[in-house]
Structure formats: C-alpha cells, structure tokens
C-alpha positions in Angstrom: -24.5 40.8 7.0 -24.3 38.4 4.0 -26.1 35.1 4.7 -24.6 32.0 3.1 -26.9 30.0 0.7 -26.6 26.3 0.9 -26.5 23.9 -2.1 -26.1 20.3 -3.2 -24.3 19.7 -6.4 -22.3 17.4 -8.7 -18.6 17.8 -9.6 -18.1 18.0 -13.3 -14.5 19.2 -13.6 -11.6 18.9 -11.1 -8.8 20.1 -13.3 -8.3 23.4 -11.6 -5.8 25.6 -13.7 -4.7 27.2 -10.4 -4.2 23.8 -8.7 -6.0 24.9 -5.6 -8.3 21.9 -5.4 -11.3 23.8 -6.8 -14.0 21.9 -8.8 -16.6 23.0 -11.2 -19.9 22.1 -9.5 -23.4 22.0 -11.0 -25.8 22.9 -8.2 -29.3 21.6 -7.8 -31.9 24.3 -8.0 -29.4 26.9 -9.3 -28.1 25.3 -12.5 -29.9 23.5 -15.3 -29.0 20.0 -16.5 -29.1 21.2 -20.1 -25.4 21.4 -21.1 -26.4 23.3 -24.3 -27.6 26.2 -22.1 -25.0 25.8 -19.4 -21.9 23.8 -20.5 -19.5 22.5 -17.8 -16.8 25.0 -18.6 -19.2 27.8 -17.7 -19.9 26.5 -14.2 -18.3 28.5 -11.3 -15.2 27.1 -9.5 -16.0 25.8 -6.0 -13.3 26.1 -3.3 -12.7 23.1 -1.0 -12.6 23.4 2.8 -10.1 21.3 4.6 -10.5 20.0 8.2 -9.0 21.9 11.1 -6.3 19.2 11.3 -4.9 20.4 8.0 -2.9 23.6 7.7 -3.8 24.5 4.1 -0.9 26.9 3.7 2.6 26.8 2.1 2.2 23.1 1.1 1.5 22.0 4.7 -1.3 19.7 5.7 -3.3 17.5 3.4 -3.7 18.3 -0.3 -7.2 19.7 -1.1 -7.9 17.3 -3.9 -10.4 14.5 -3.5 -13.7 14.6 -5.3 -13.8 13.0 -8.8 -16.2 13.8 -11.6 -19.7 12.6 -10.6 -19.2 13.1 -6.9 -22.1 14.7 -5.0 -20.9 17.6 -2.7 -22.6 19.9 -0.2 -21.6 23.5 0.4 -22.6 27.1 0.4 -22.3 30.2 -1.7 -20.2 32.6 0.3 -21.4 35.6 -1.7 -25.0 35.1 -0.6 -27.8 35.7 -3.1 -25.4 36.3 -5.9 -24.6 32.5 -5.8 -21.4 32.9 -7.8 -18.8 31.8 -5.2 -19.5 28.2 -4.1 -17.5 26.5 -1.3 -17.5 22.7 -0.8 -17.8 21.4 2.7 -17.9 17.7 2.0 -18.9 14.9 -0.2 -22.1 12.8 -0.1 -22.3 9.1 -1.0 -25.4 7.1 -1.9 -26.5 4.2 -4.1 -26.6 5.4 -7.7 -29.1 3.6 -9.9 -27.8 4.4 -13.3 -24.6 4.9 -15.2 -23.4 8.4 -16.0 -25.0 10.1 -19.0 -22.3 12.5 -20.3 -24.8 14.4 -22.4 -26.6 15.7 -19.3 -25.5 17.9 -16.4 -25.2 16.4 -12.9 -23.2 13.6 -14.4 -19.6 12.7 -14.9 -18.7 14.2 -18.3 -16.3 11.3 -18.9 -18.9 8.6 -18.1 -16.6 6.9 -15.7 -18.3 7.3 -12.3 -20.3 5.7 -10.9 -18.5 2.5 -11.7 -21.0 0.1 -10.2 -24.6 1.4 -10.5 -27.0 -0.2 -8.1 -24.3 -0.7 -5.4 -23.5 1.4 -2.4 -20.7 4.0 -2.8 -19.2 2.7 0.4 -16.1 0.7 -0.3 -16.7 -3.1 -0.5 -13.9 -3.8 2.0 -15.5 -1.4 4.5 -18.8 -3.4 4.0 -17.0 -6.6 4.8 -17.2 -8.0 1.2 -14.2 -9.9 -0.3 -15.6 -10.8 -3.7 -14.3 -8.6 -6.4 -11.7 -7.0 -4.2 -7.9 -7.2 -3.5 -8.7 -10.0 -1.0 -9.4 -12.3 -3.9 -6.3 -11.1 -5.7 -4.1 -11.7 -2.7 -5.4 -15.2 -2.1 -5.0 -16.1 -5.8 -1.3 -15.0 -5.8 -0.2 -16.7 -2.5 3.5 -17.8 -2.6 3.3 -21.4 -1.5 7.0 -22.2 -2.0 8.6 -19.2 -0.3 10.8 -21.4 2.0 10.9 -25.2 1.2 11.6 -27.9 3.8 14.9 -29.8 4.2 18.3 -28.8 5.6 16.7 -28.2 9.0 14.2 -25.8 7.5 10.5 -26.2 8.3 8.4 -25.7 5.2 7.1 -22.1 5.2 4.7 -20.2 2.9 2.9 -16.9 2.7 0.0 -16.9 5.1 -3.3 -15.8 3.6 -5.0 -12.5 4.6 -7.2 -13.0 7.7 -9.7 -10.4 6.2 -12.9 -10.7 8.2 -14.1 -7.1 8.3 -17.6 -6.1 9.5 -19.4 -2.9 8.9 -18.9 -0.2 10.3 -15.5 -1.1 11.8 -13.2 -1.1 8.8 -11.9 2.4 7.8 -10.9 2.2 4.2 -9.2 4.7 1.8 -9.0 3.6 -1.9 -7.5 5.8 -4.5 -8.5 6.1 -8.2 -5.5 3.9 -9.2 -6.4 1.2 -6.7 -4.0 1.9 -3.9 -5.7 0.9 -0.6 -5.2 1.7 3.1 -7.2 -0.2 5.7 -7.5 0.4 9.4 -9.7 -2.5 10.4 -11.2 -2.3 13.9 -13.5 -5.3 13.6 -13.5 -7.0 17.0 -11.2 -10.1 16.9 -10.1 -9.3 13.3 -8.2 -6.1 13.8 -5.7 -5.4 10.9 -3.6 -2.7 9.3 -3.2 -3.0 5.6 -1.3 -1.0 2.9 -1.8 -2.2 -0.7 -0.2 -1.0 -3.9 -2.1 -1.6 -7.2 0.9 -3.7 -8.4 0.3 -6.3 -5.7 3.0 -5.1 -3.3 1.6 -4.8 0.3 2.2 -5.1 4.0 -0.4 -6.3 6.4 -0.5 -6.7 10.2 -2.7 -9.6 11.3 -4.8 -9.7 14.5 -2.1 -11.6 16.4 0.6 -9.1 15.4 2.0 -11.2 12.6 3.2 -9.0 9.7 3.3 -10.1 6.1 5.3 -8.0 3.6 5.2 -8.9 -0.1 7.1 -7.0 -2.8 6.4 -7.9 -6.4 9.2 -5.7 -7.7 12.7 -4.9 -6.4 13.4 -4.0 -2.8 16.0 -1.5 -1.5 16.8 -0.7 2.1 19.2 2.1 2.9 20.3 2.6 6.5 22.5 5.6 7.0 23.2 4.8 10.6 23.4 1.6 12.6 21.1 -1.4 11.9 20.2 -3.9 14.7 18.0 -7.0 14.3 17.0 -9.3 17.1 14.9 -12.4 16.2 13.8 -14.4 19.1 12.5 -17.3 17.0 14.0 -19.2 14.0 15.1 -17.3 10.9 14.5 -19.1 7.6 15.8 -17.6 4.3 15.2 -19.1 0.9 16.9 -17.6 -2.3 15.9 -18.8 -5.7 18.9 -17.1 -7.3 22.4 -16.1 -6.3 23.4 -14.2 -3.1 26.3 -11.7 -2.9 27.4 -10.1 0.4 30.2 -7.4 0.4 31.6 -6.1 3.7 34.1 -3.3 3.7 35.2 -3.9 7.3 35.9 -7.0 9.4 33.2 -9.6 9.7 32.5 -11.7 12.8 30.2 -14.8 12.9 29.5 -16.5 16.2 27.3 -19.5 16.7 26.6 -21.2 20.0 25.4 -24.4 18.3 26.7 -26.4 15.4 27.3 -24.9 11.9 26.7 -26.9 8.8 27.3 -25.9 5.2 26.0 -28.3 2.5 26.8 -27.7 -1.1 24.8 -29.7 -3.7 26.1 -29.9 -7.2 28.8 -27.2 -6.9 32.1 -26.3 -5.2 32.7 -25.0 -1.7 35.6 -22.6 -2.0 37.4 -20.5 0.6 40.1 -18.1 -0.5 42.3 -15.6 1.3 45.1 -13.2 0.3 46.8 -14.0 3.6 46.6 -16.8 6.1 43.6 -19.2 6.5 43.4 -20.3 10.1 41.3 -23.2 11.3 41.0 -23.7 15.0 39.5 -26.6 16.8 39.0 -27.2 20.5 38.8 -31.0 19.9 41.7 -33.3 19.7 41.6 -33.5 16.0 40.5 -31.6 12.9 38.9 -34.0 10.4 38.7 -33.3 6.6 36.5 -35.8 4.9 38.0 -37.5 1.8 37.4 -35.8 -1.5 38.8 -33.1 -3.6 40.4 -30.4 -1.4 42.0 -27.4 -3.0 44.1 -25.1 -0.8 45.3 -21.9 -2.5 47.0 -20.2 0.5 49.0 -21.2 3.6 46.8 -23.1 6.0 47.5 -23.3 9.8 45.6 -26.2 11.5 45.5 -25.6 15.3 44.1 -28.1 17.7 
C-alpha cells in the first residue's frame, strides 16, 4: 500500500494550461529555492481538492481556483516516495515579514504577494479594522443630497455603514480585483455586505435596513408580475428627467390629497380622445393663469 507523503509549499504558478485549478508548488524539503537549478516551470503540477459540498464534475460545484502566487499550501504526494504527484488540501496564512523576492524560490515570481509585509494575512475587515478598507471609501463617498427637503419630503440621505466588526465574527471573502462579501456575525452589529470594486454595493444593517448604491446604470427586468408594498413613506428624487411608458391602461388611486407643483415649466395634459375631470364637490376650480386645452373637456360635478 502506497503511503502519502505530506508537504508544505508555495504556489509559484497558477496558470494551468488544462484549466483544472492546478498550481505549480515548490515544496519545502523536496525542492531547492535556487531557481537556476529548479526553475518554476519545472515544478510539478499540484491538483486541488475541493470540499465535499462541491461536486467537482461537469462544471458543477465551486471552481477549483483560489491560491495566488506566493500562497502557502499544505498537501501530500499521492505517489508516495516518488513525490511527483502533489495534491493541495488547503492554504495556510501567516504574517509575512518581507516582500517577495522573485529571484528566489518559495516566493511570488511576480513580486506582488504579500502586499503588506509585517501584517497578518487575515483580511482587515475580518479583524475589525476600517482604516485602509472599503469602509473608509464608502464613508468618503456618502450621497448627502439623495432626497432634499420641501414639497412634503423629509430630507433624506444615504446612511453610513454601521461597520463595527470584531474578530473572529466577521466572515470575509475578498477577491484579487477587490470585490468583497461579508457575513458579519458580530453581536449587536450583524451585517450582510456585497461590494463591487467600482463602489456599487448593497448592505443590510443590524436593524434590517438595506442600503443599495449603484454607481453605474441599473436595469431591472421582471418577466412576470411585480408587486411592491411599502408600509412607510416613499420618497423619490430625480436629478434628471423621468419617462414612463405603459402599453395598457393605467390606474392611480389616492385616499388622501394629490398635489402637483411645477416650478419654472409647463404642466400639460393631452389626449387623443376625451379628457374627463370629475369632482364630488359642488364646483371644480381652475386657478387664473394660462390654460391650454387641446381636446374636448367634460367637467362633471
């Protein structure tokens, strides 16, 4: 029976030509750090092992990519003493003391990772640190004039992130590009946060408040029926024009009063057929001023 041989090593190449998630790994005690003797391209390809929750067949489950150059991994040689068929079981973080030296083995050949020598590999957000993270970026770009006051509107603005994470409660995934997913379980500060490197994000606050910010364009396509029920007030502020097109009939019902106020423009209602104005009061009042009627109008009291 072949006995697996365990190893610790460093990923030096992740661009697998077969696209299987394999990485070239330089293993401590098995490979020299002298790249003249053993260049990166001569290292064996190490296969990744996915968790039991991932199918790893026919494109199902999670993709097997993950480690970047410079990542420490642990695994075993499945061919025993021959030590030519490494398998990666997992990655190992730490607190790197120096920048990568691309001239030597056991380093990122590109010299990119580690990005912050002398600091833990654990994500800053997971450690409860806001400085130098998206928390600062979000606070610096708060929209303070989202919905101005006046016309019955209460002044509204984008609420700041309630980030108050404490180690070890915040589960963070950050991609190379800077996309971030947080599942924060910090007692009293629980949040869900999805952040795109562009600044677009959605975040659920501890009290259930959800903030969604889109820095680009937004498209919503509903193939079926769409229903919205808002128990509180609804405030909408548009800095540019608004166009609404309805192919069928449109019904608007309001239990309270309806007020339209046009400032610096014209209020125009046009119809290809009859315009019907109905009032339950004894009179229908049109205030003095310019009034243009372009179709037959029936006033019914």
